[in-house]
C-alpha positions, 0 to 999 in steps of 0.5 A: 837916161838917167833919171837923176839928171831929170829930176835935178832939171824939173826941181831947177823949176821948183817942179816936184812929186806932188804934180801928176805930170812929173812923173808922166813927164819922166816916163814920157822922156823914157819913150821918147829917148827911144825914139831919138835912139831910133831916129824916128819921129813920134806921134804925141798922143798914141806914143806917149800920151796913151801908154803912159795913161794905161800905165797910170790907169789914167785917160791920155787927156788926164797924162796931156793935162798933168805935162801941160801943167808942168810946161806952164809952171816951168815957163813961168818959173824960169825962162832962162832955164826953158831957153837953155832946154829949148836951145833957142829964144822962145817968146811963148810957152812952147807946146807939150811936144816940143817941151817933151822932145827938148827936155828929153834930148837936154837930159840925154846930153848932160 
């Protein structure tokens, strides 16, 4: 996965490295990309939050929260770009797992 594309996309939302979730999201996209390759579903907590928490020496709860903060920021900052990433018209902020999957797919296909 091309990290430059992920970073450029996050910066379009004005999400910078000042957010802990920024780094979690980059790591998550790499993990989810592997699941896309295997055409296998992922369990958000066990497959994503726990390994990222271990890597960053924090709890899975902190990883979930950090990502949620970034997803909320993205939603508030640019709903049009958010819907482009999701691929459909959304009326409310997507869940973490919904955004992670869509963000990964969007960046993989850029």
